[in-house]
BAFI-308576 format. One record per residue: residue in one letter; x, y, z of N, C-alpha, C in turn. Coordinates in pm, 1 decimal, padded with zeros to 6 digits. Layout:
N
a  X  Y  Z  X  Y  Z  X  Y  Z
...
//
This chain:
205
m  08008.3  13051.9  11222.3  07995.0  12945.4  11322.7  07937.1  12818.8  11258.7
k  07831.9  12837.6  11175.6  07768.3  12724.9  11109.5  07866.8  12656.3  11014.6
f  07945.6  12738.7  10941.1  08046.4  12685.0  10848.1  08150.0  12601.4  10923.8
s  08188.8  12651.7  11040.9  08287.5  12582.2  11124.2  08236.1  12445.2  11167.2
l  08107.7  12437.8  11202.5  08047.5  12310.8  11244.2  08042.2  12212.5  11128.3
i  08008.2  12264.7  11010.1  08001.7  12179.6  10889.8  08140.1  12124.2  10857.1
l  08242.1  12211.3  10864.4  08379.1  12171.3  10836.0  08426.9  12064.8  10934.7
s  08391.4  12083.1  11061.6  08429.1  11986.5  11164.7  08365.2  11851.0  11138.5
s  08239.7  11854.7  11094.4  08168.1  11730.0  11064.6  08232.2  11656.7  10946.9
i  08272.1  11734.6  10845.8  08336.2  11675.7  10727.4  08469.3  11611.2  10765.4
l  08548.1  11683.1  10845.4  08677.9  11631.5  10889.5  08662.2  11505.4  10973.8
a  08561.6  11505.5  11060.6  08535.2  11388.7  11145.1  08497.2  11268.3  11058.9
g  08419.3  11296.2  10953.1  08378.7  11188.8  10861.7  08496.7  11131.3  10786.7
i  08587.1  11219.9  10743.0  08707.0  11175.8  10670.2  08795.7  11091.1  10760.8
l  08814.4  11135.3  10885.1  08896.8  11060.5  10980.7  08836.3  10924.9  11011.5
s  08703.1  10921.9  11024.1  08633.6  10796.5  11051.9  08648.7  10699.9  10935.9
l  08638.2  10752.6  10811.7  08651.8  10669.4  10692.0  08792.9  10615.4  10679.0
s  08893.1  10701.2  10704.2  09033.0  10657.9  10692.8  09064.2  10551.9  10798.0
g  09003.3  10564.3  10916.4  09022.2  10464.6  11021.8  08962.6  10331.1  10981.2
a  08843.6  10335.7  10919.3  08777.5  10213.4  10874.5  08857.1  10145.3  10764.9
l  08914.0  10226.4  10672.7  08994.6  10171.2  10564.6  09121.4  10107.2  10619.0
a  09182.6  10172.5  10719.2  09305.3  10119.8  10779.8  09279.6  09984.5  10843.5
q  09158.1  09964.3  10895.8  09124.3  09838.0  10960.5  09119.0  09722.7  10861.5
s  09101.1  09751.4  10733.7  09095.7  09643.0  10635.5  09221.6  09638.0  10548.8
n  09322.3  09717.2  10584.2  09448.2  09716.3  10510.4  09552.4  09631.0  10581.6
a  09635.1  09564.4  10503.1  09737.6  09477.3  10559.5  09871.5  09499.8  10490.3
r  09977.8  09468.1  10563.9  10111.9  09468.0  10505.7  10150.3  09322.0  10483.6
v  10172.7  09285.2  10358.2  10195.7  09144.0  10327.4  10338.6  09100.6  10358.2
d  10351.9  08970.5  10381.2  10482.7  08910.1  10405.2  10536.2  08850.1  10275.2
k  10661.4  08807.8  10280.3  10722.4  08740.9  10165.6  10740.1  08593.2  10198.1
i  10719.1  08509.6  10098.1  10746.7  08366.8  10108.8  10858.4  08336.5  10009.9
q  10969.0  08286.9  10060.9  11085.3  08258.5  09976.0  11126.0  08381.6  09894.7
g  11116.4  08498.8  09959.0  11156.9  08623.4  09894.6  11055.5  08682.8  09799.1
v  10937.4  08621.7  09788.5  10834.2  08668.3  09694.8  10715.0  08725.5  09771.9
e  10673.8  08848.0  09739.5  10554.9  08906.3  09801.8  10436.1  08815.8  09771.1
t  10362.6  08777.6  09875.7  10251.7  08684.4  09856.2  10122.6  08741.4  09914.5
y  10024.2  08760.1  09827.6  09895.1  08817.5  09866.7  09793.2  08704.1  09875.3
i  09756.2  08666.6  09999.6  09665.6  08555.0  10020.7  09528.7  08605.4  10065.4
m  09428.5  08580.7  09984.1  09291.3  08624.8  10012.6  09285.4  08774.4  10040.8
c  09362.5  08850.5  09965.0  09359.7  08996.6  09976.6  09396.5  09055.5  09840.3
e  09366.2  09182.8  09822.7  09386.9  09248.9  09694.6  09491.9  09358.2  09708.4
p  09598.9  09353.1  09626.4  09701.9  09457.3  09632.8  09641.8  09595.9  09608.5
l  09692.0  09696.4  09681.1  09644.6  09833.2  09658.0  09705.5  09889.1  09529.8
r  09820.1  09834.7  09490.3  09886.0  09878.8  09366.8  09821.7  09811.8  09245.2
p  09813.2  09882.7  09132.3  09761.0  09819.2  09010.1  09859.2  09712.9  08959.9
y  09805.8  09607.9  08898.5  09891.5  09499.2  08851.9  09831.1  09431.4  08729.8
e  09910.8  09345.7  08668.4  09863.4  09265.4  08557.3  09905.2  09119.8  08580.1
t  09825.1  09026.0  08532.0  09855.9  08884.0  08548.3  09961.9  08840.9  08447.9
v  10062.9  08767.3  08495.2  10169.4  08716.8  08407.3  10137.3  08573.4  08364.9
f  10104.3  08486.7  08462.6  10061.8  08350.9  08430.5  09988.8  08289.7  08550.2
e  09912.2  08183.1  08520.7  09838.9  08112.8  08625.8  09924.1  08002.1  08685.2
i  09898.4  07971.5  08812.9  09970.6  07865.4  08883.4  09867.1  07763.7  08929.5
e  09895.2  07636.8  08907.7  09803.2  07533.0  08953.5  09879.8  07427.8  09031.4
t  09815.6  07368.3  09129.6  09875.9  07257.5  09204.1  09781.1  07140.0  09201.4
g  09836.8  07021.1  09202.6  09754.8  06899.7  09200.5  09729.0  06850.3  09340.5
a  09703.6  06718.0  09353.7  09679.0  06657.4  09484.8  09801.6  06676.7  09572.8
k  09778.8  06703.0  09701.1  09888.0  06730.6  09793.3  09952.4  06601.6  09843.2
a  10082.8  06586.0  09814.4  10154.1  06463.6  09851.0  10150.3  06436.2  10000.9
a  10169.0  06538.1  10081.5  10172.7  06518.2  10227.3  10041.2  06460.1  10277.4
s  09929.3  06508.7  10224.7  09799.3  06458.9  10267.7  09775.4  06317.1  10215.7
l  09818.6  06290.3  10092.4  09800.1  06157.5  10034.4  09877.4  06051.6  10111.8
l  10002.0  06082.6  10145.5  10087.2  05986.1  10214.0  10037.5  05953.2  10354.2
t  09966.2  06044.6  10416.8  09917.2  06021.0  10552.7  09769.6  05984.7  10554.7
g  09713.2  05959.3  10437.8  09572.2  05919.8  10430.9  09477.3  06028.2  10475.8
g  09523.8  06154.4  10474.9  09436.4  06265.1  10510.6  09432.2  06294.0  10658.6
v  09494.5  06207.9  10742.0  09490.6  06231.2  10885.8  09572.3  06354.4  10921.2
v  09684.9  06372.4  10853.7  09762.8  06495.2  10871.1  09743.6  06577.8  10745.7
n  09675.3  06688.4  10757.5  09642.3  06772.4  10643.1  09735.5  06893.0  10639.7
e  09777.5  06932.1  10521.4  09863.8  07048.6  10508.4  09795.1  07173.2  10561.1
g  09872.0  07259.3  10624.5  09818.5  07385.1  10673.2  09813.6  07488.6  10562.3
v  09751.2  07601.0  10590.1  09740.9  07710.0  10492.2  09879.0  07757.1  10449.6
s  09970.2  07772.7  10545.7  10105.1  07820.7  10513.3  10178.3  07722.8  10421.6
d  10156.2  07590.8  10442.1  10218.7  07489.7  10355.5  10165.9  07502.2  10212.7
k  10035.1  07520.9  10201.1  09973.3  07531.7  10068.6  10021.2  07657.9  09995.7
a  10030.0  07768.6  10070.9  10076.2  07894.3  10011.5  10220.5  07880.5  09963.0
s  10303.9  07815.8  10043.6  10444.4  07795.1  10005.6  10454.3  07710.8  09879.5
q  10364.1  07613.0  09866.9  10364.4  07527.4  09748.3  10333.2  07608.8  09622.3
f  10236.9  07701.1  09633.6  10204.4  07788.0  09520.9  10325.5  07872.3  09480.1
v  10394.2  07927.7  09579.9  10509.5  08014.2  09550.6  10622.4  07934.4  09486.3
r  10649.9  07815.3  09539.4  10754.7  07729.8  09480.2  10722.5  07697.8  09334.7
r  10595.1  07667.6  09310.3  10552.0  07635.7  09173.1  10565.6  07758.1  09082.7
a  10532.9  07876.1  09135.3  10543.6  07999.7  09056.4  10689.1  08027.7  09017.5
v  10779.6  08012.8  09114.2  10921.7  08035.7  09087.3  10972.0  07937.2  08982.1
k  10932.0  07811.3  08997.1  10974.1  07707.1  08903.0  10919.9  07734.1  08761.9
d  10788.4  07764.5  08753.7  10726.3  07791.0  08623.4  10780.6  07917.8  08559.9
g  10806.8  08020.3  08643.8  10859.9  08145.8  08591.7  10996.6  08127.0  08526.8
k  11081.5  08047.6  08590.4  11215.3  08020.0  08534.5  11205.0  07936.0  08407.1
k  11117.2  07835.4  08412.5  11099.4  07744.9  08299.3  11047.6  07818.2  08175.9
e  10952.5  07909.4  08196.5  10891.8  07981.9  08084.8  10956.5  08117.9  08059.5
n  11061.3  08147.6  08140.1  11132.7  08275.4  08127.9  11038.7  08395.5  08140.7
k  10954.4  08389.4  08245.1  10858.9  08497.2  08270.6  10886.6  08558.8  08407.5
a  10914.4  08688.5  08409.4  10943.2  08758.4  08535.0  10813.8  08805.4  08599.4
f  10807.8  08798.2  08733.3  10689.5  08846.0  08805.2  10732.2  08907.2  08937.9
d  10644.4  08988.1  08996.7  10675.0  09058.4  09121.9  10615.5  08991.8  09245.5
a  10502.5  08925.8  09228.2  10432.1  08871.0  09344.8  10340.3  08757.1  09304.4
v  10292.0  08685.1  09405.4  10194.8  08577.7  09383.0  10065.3  08616.4  09452.2
l  09955.3  08602.5  09380.4  09822.9  08637.2  09432.2  09740.6  08509.9  09443.8
i  09705.4  08473.6  09568.9  09628.0  08352.0  09593.9  09489.1  08393.8  09640.9
s  09390.2  08366.6  09558.0  09254.6  08412.7  09588.0  09189.4  08332.1  09698.7
g  09237.7  08207.6  09719.7  09177.4  08122.6  09820.5  09133.5  07989.7  09763.2
s  09124.2  07981.2  09630.7  09086.0  07855.5  09566.8  09210.1  07767.2  09552.3
k  09204.4  07670.2  09462.2  09319.8  07582.5  09441.2  09404.6  07627.4  09323.1
t  09386.3  07751.0  09282.1  09471.2  07810.2  09178.9  09517.7  07946.9  09226.7
a  09624.3  07994.9  09165.2  09678.8  08126.1  09200.3  09738.1  08187.4  09074.4
v  09777.6  08314.5  09082.3  09838.7  08380.1  08966.6  09966.8  08451.2  09007.2
a  10060.9  08453.8  08912.8  10183.0  08532.4  08929.9  10153.8  08668.1  08866.1
i  10184.2  08777.0  08936.2  10148.3  08909.9  08886.3  10268.5  09002.8  08876.8
k  10252.4  09106.0  08796.1  10354.5  09209.4  08782.4  10287.4  09343.6  08806.9
f  10348.4  09425.5  08893.5  10289.6  09555.2  08925.1  10317.8  09656.5  08813.9
t  10221.5  09744.6  08793.4  10237.1  09850.6  08694.5  10255.3  09982.5  08769.8
g  10356.3  10057.6  08738.2  10385.2  10181.4  08810.9  10478.8  10152.8  08927.2
n  10523.8  10258.9  08995.3  10622.5  10240.9  09103.0  10560.6  10209.1  09239.0
g  10431.5  10227.0  09254.6  10365.0  10187.0  09378.4  10364.3  10292.0  09488.3
g  10477.4  10357.3  09511.5  10485.2  10459.5  09615.3  10449.6  10405.7  09752.3
s  10362.3  10478.4  09823.5  10325.4  10441.8  09960.7  10238.3  10315.9  09967.6
e  10188.1  10268.5  09853.7  10101.7  10149.9  09852.4  10180.4  10020.1  09835.8
k  10311.9  10031.2  09825.8  10396.2  09913.2  09805.4  10383.8  09816.9  09923.2
g  10355.6  09691.5  09892.7  10345.2  09589.2  09996.1  10215.9  09592.8  10076.2
l  10120.9  09677.8  10036.6  09994.5  09689.3  10109.4  09879.4  09624.7  10031.8
a  09781.5  09574.9  10106.6  09666.9  09510.2  10044.0  09540.9  09534.1  10124.2
k  09427.5  09518.7  10057.6  09297.1  09527.6  10124.9  09247.9  09384.7  10145.5
v  09220.4  09348.2  10270.5  09176.5  09211.3  10298.7  09025.5  09198.7  10280.9
r  08981.0  09076.1  10269.1  08836.8  09052.8  10254.0  08774.2  09020.2  10390.2
k  08642.0  09016.6  10392.5  08570.9  08983.3  10515.7  08501.7  08848.1  10501.3
i  08497.9  08774.0  10610.8  08423.9  08647.8  10617.4  08336.7  08654.4  10742.2
d  08208.7  08633.0  10724.9  08113.7  08641.5  10837.1  08124.9  08775.0  10911.0
g  08146.2  08881.6  10836.3  08151.0  09015.5  10895.2  08283.0  09053.9  10960.0
l  08383.0  08965.3  10954.7  08512.7  08994.9  11016.3  08621.9  09009.0  10910.5
a  08706.6  09110.4  10926.6  08822.6  09124.6  10838.6  08915.7  09007.6  10867.3
v  08970.1  08945.5  10761.8  09054.1  08826.8  10779.8  09193.0  08850.8  10720.9
y  09293.2  08838.4  10806.0  09432.6  08860.9  10766.9  09503.6  08726.3  10758.5
v  09535.6  08683.6  10635.9  09597.7  08553.1  10614.2  09745.8  08569.2  10578.2
m  09832.7  08537.2  10671.5  09977.1  08549.5  10653.8  10017.0  08691.1  10611.6
n  09946.3  08788.5  10669.2  09982.2  08928.7  10652.9  09948.3  09000.4  10783.6
e  09994.9  09121.3  10798.1  09981.5  09190.9  10926.3  09894.9  09315.7  10912.7
p  09796.0  09333.4  11000.6  09714.3  09454.5  10995.3  09799.7  09580.6  11007.4
v  09764.8  09682.7  10932.4  09835.1  09810.5  10940.8  09805.3  09876.6  11075.3
k  09681.9  09862.0  11120.1  09638.4  09923.1  11246.0  09680.6  09837.4  11366.0
d  09717.8  09903.1  11476.7  09756.0  09831.6  11599.5  09636.4  09754.3  11655.1
y  09666.3  09638.2  11713.8  09558.0  09556.6  11768.5  09604.0  09481.4  11892.6
e  09506.6  09424.5  11961.8  09536.3  09339.7  12076.7  09463.5  09206.5  12061.5
t  09526.8  09098.0  12107.0  09467.3  08965.0  12095.5  09356.0  08947.8  12198.4
v  09241.3  08900.2  12152.9  09126.2  08878.2  12240.8  09108.2  08728.4  12269.1
v  09108.8  08646.7  12163.5  09097.8  08500.9  12179.7  09199.3  08430.8  12089.9
d  09236.4  08310.6  12130.3  09333.9  08229.2  12055.9  09267.8  08095.7  12023.2
a  09274.8  08053.9  11896.7  09212.0  07927.2  11858.2  09305.8  07846.5  11770.1
s  09295.8  07715.6  11779.1  09376.0  07628.3  11693.2  09283.7  07529.3  11625.0
g  09317.7  07491.2  11502.6  09232.4  07402.3  11424.8  09270.0  07256.9  11441.6
g  09174.9  07169.0  11418.6  09198.8  07025.5  11430.0  09208.0  06960.6  11293.4
v  09190.6  06830.3  11289.1  09195.7  06756.7  11163.0  09080.1  06800.7  11074.3
k  09106.4  06819.4  10945.5  09003.1  06863.9  10853.3  08915.8  06746.1  10810.5
a  08787.0  06752.2  10842.1  08695.9  06640.2  10815.5  08686.8  06606.1  10666.9
k  08686.5  06709.4  10583.2  08670.4  06684.5  10440.0  08783.7  06598.2  10386.5
s  08907.1  06632.1  10424.2  09022.3  06556.1  10378.6  09024.6  06416.9  10440.9
y  08983.7  06408.8  10567.1  08984.6  06280.6  10638.7  08891.3  06178.7  10571.7
f  08770.0  06220.4  10539.8  08672.5  06127.9  10483.8  08701.4  06088.8  10338.9
t  08783.9  06166.7  10268.8  08815.6  06134.0  10129.7  08956.0  06077.3  10117.1
g  09018.4  06042.4  10229.3  09152.4  05983.8  10225.7  09256.8  06078.1  10171.3
g  09228.1  06209.3  10176.4  09327.1  06306.7  10132.7  09321.4  06337.6  09983.9
i  09238.9  06264.3  09907.6  09231.9  06288.6  09763.8  09171.7  06426.6  09737.0
v  09065.3  06458.2  09811.0  09007.4  06592.2  09799.9  09055.4  06670.8  09920.8
n  09134.9  06772.4  09896.6  09194.1  06849.6  10005.2  09127.6  06986.8  10010.9
n  09108.0  07038.0  10130.1  09047.4  07170.6  10144.5  09127.3  07276.2  10069.9
s  09057.5  07375.2  10017.6  09126.3  07490.0  09959.8  09168.3  07580.4  10075.8
i  09254.5  07676.9  10047.5  09298.1  07771.7  10150.1  09176.9  07844.6  10207.2
e  09084.2  07882.8  10119.4  08965.6  07955.9  10164.0  08881.2  07872.0  10260.1
e  08864.7  07743.2  10229.8  08787.2  07654.8  10317.3  08854.1  07640.5  10453.9
d  08987.5  07628.6  10452.6  09060.8  07619.6  10579.0  09039.6  07745.8  10663.2
i  09052.6  07861.8  10598.3  09039.4  07989.2  10669.8  08896.8  08007.3  10722.0
e  08797.3  07964.7  10644.8  08658.8  07973.9  10691.1  08639.3  07892.9  10819.1
q  08706.4  07776.9  10827.9  08698.9  07696.0  10949.9  08761.9  07770.9  11067.6
f  08874.9  07835.4  11042.6  08941.0  07913.0  11147.7  08849.3  08025.0  11196.7
v  08785.4  08093.9  11102.7  08696.9  08206.0  11138.9  08582.2  08156.6  11225.7
r  08521.2  08045.8  11185.8  08410.5  07989.7  11265.0  08457.1  07952.4  11405.3
r  08576.4  07893.4  11413.0  08631.0  07852.0  11542.2  08658.4  07972.9  11631.8
v  08720.2  08077.0  11573.4  08752.3  08197.7  11650.6  08625.4  08268.3  11696.4
k  08526.1  08279.8  11607.2  08399.0  08344.3  11643.4  08330.1  08269.0  11756.9
k  08333.6  08136.7  11749.3  08270.4  08055.6  11852.5  08337.9  08078.2  11987.7
e  08471.9  08081.3  11987.6  08545.0  08101.5  12113.2  08520.1  08241.6  12169.5
a  08509.1  08341.0  12079.6  08482.6  08478.0  12123.8  08342.8  08487.6  12185.2
q  08246.2  08421.6  12122.3  08109.2  08422.9  12173.8  08100.3  08353.0  12309.0
e  08170.9  08239.9  12322.6  08169.5  08166.7  12449.2  08234.7  08247.6  12561.4
a  08336.1  08327.9  12523.2  08404.9  08411.5  12622.3  08333.4  08545.4  12641.7
k  08226.1  08566.3  12561.2  08148.7  08690.7  12564.6  08237.5  08812.7  12540.1
k  08320.9  08800.4  12434.5  08410.3  08909.4  12395.7  08387.8  08944.0  12249.0
s  08400.9  09072.1  12216.2  08382.6  09114.7  12078.0  08518.8  09124.6  12007.6
i  08519.5  09090.9  11878.9  08642.4  09099.3  11800.0  08615.6  09172.1  11668.8
d  08721.3  09231.8  11612.1  08709.9  09304.1  11485.1  08761.2  09222.8  11367.3
a  08855.8  09131.6  11394.6  08920.9  09060.7  11285.1  08980.5  08928.5  11332.0
v  09016.4  08845.7  11233.5  09085.9  08719.6  11259.4  09221.5  08727.7  11190.2
v  09326.7  08691.6  11262.6  09462.3  08694.7  11207.4  09520.2  08553.9  11208.3
y  09559.1  08506.0  11089.5  09623.1  08375.2  11077.7  09766.7  08397.8  11030.5
s  09862.1  08341.8  11103.9  10003.1  08358.6  11067.7  10062.2  08232.9  11005.1
s  10049.5  08119.6  11073.6  10102.4  07993.9  11021.5  10049.1  07877.2  11102.8
g  10080.1  07754.6  11057.7  10038.2  07636.0  11130.4  09887.2  07622.1  11139.0
k  09838.2  07575.6  11252.3  09693.7  07554.4  11270.8  09642.6  07640.0  11384.9
r  09684.0  07766.2  11383.6  09646.8  07858.4  11490.1  09602.0  07991.8  11430.9
a  09494.8  08046.2  11485.7  09446.2  08177.5  11446.0  09401.3  08252.4  11569.9
i  09404.1  08385.4  11564.2  09362.4  08464.7  11678.3  09252.2  08562.9  11639.3
g  09168.1  08593.6  11738.6  09066.7  08696.0  11720.8  09120.8  08823.2  11784.4
v  09114.9  08935.6  11711.6  09175.8  09059.1  11761.9  09078.0  09175.1  11764.0
k  09112.1  09275.4  11841.0  09035.5  09399.7  11846.8  09133.6  09512.9  11819.5
f  09096.4  09602.6  11729.6  09183.0  09714.7  11694.3  09184.3  09821.2  11802.3
k  09299.4  09882.1  11819.0  09314.7  09986.6  11918.9  09275.9  10121.9  11859.9
g  09227.8  10209.7  11945.2  09196.1  10346.0  11902.9  09062.7  10358.5  11831.6
//
């Protein structure tokens, strides 16, 4: 009887751990046919092929910073640059990994990947799992909806200094948390898909 109770406790712990891990796992999307990992870490092992860098953003410069590029625009720019550089340098790669700064890397996976193909572990900001242009593996429901405004940093510098993807996402997280607190609702994560909109979600089960 005692052994049975111990076994049940162990199984419950394993199920609880697997549920927690699932809450921080995401299925990534492709940009221009390329798997793109934004502010998340692939579950598959990989190696860096080359670094990608982007300069001042033309769209922000031309509008004096009043219209600032969104996260999805910046991510697409990294991917376009990776494809261009890869062809120019004759370097093949499988995916683009954007850490959140103003640089990114083109990577190649080692091994066949199996069930981990296309999956990543997302990071947390202010205690919330953040899904940037990727989809949570676990089912969820939308609790609050928030949209971002003009970015002050870019506005005051005339667009010369543009927010990094990470800075943009941090603003979204703060906005979503504030709206959730005002609505007196709890959330588990923030999901950003595109444009200037993010949602606060709660996982099911």
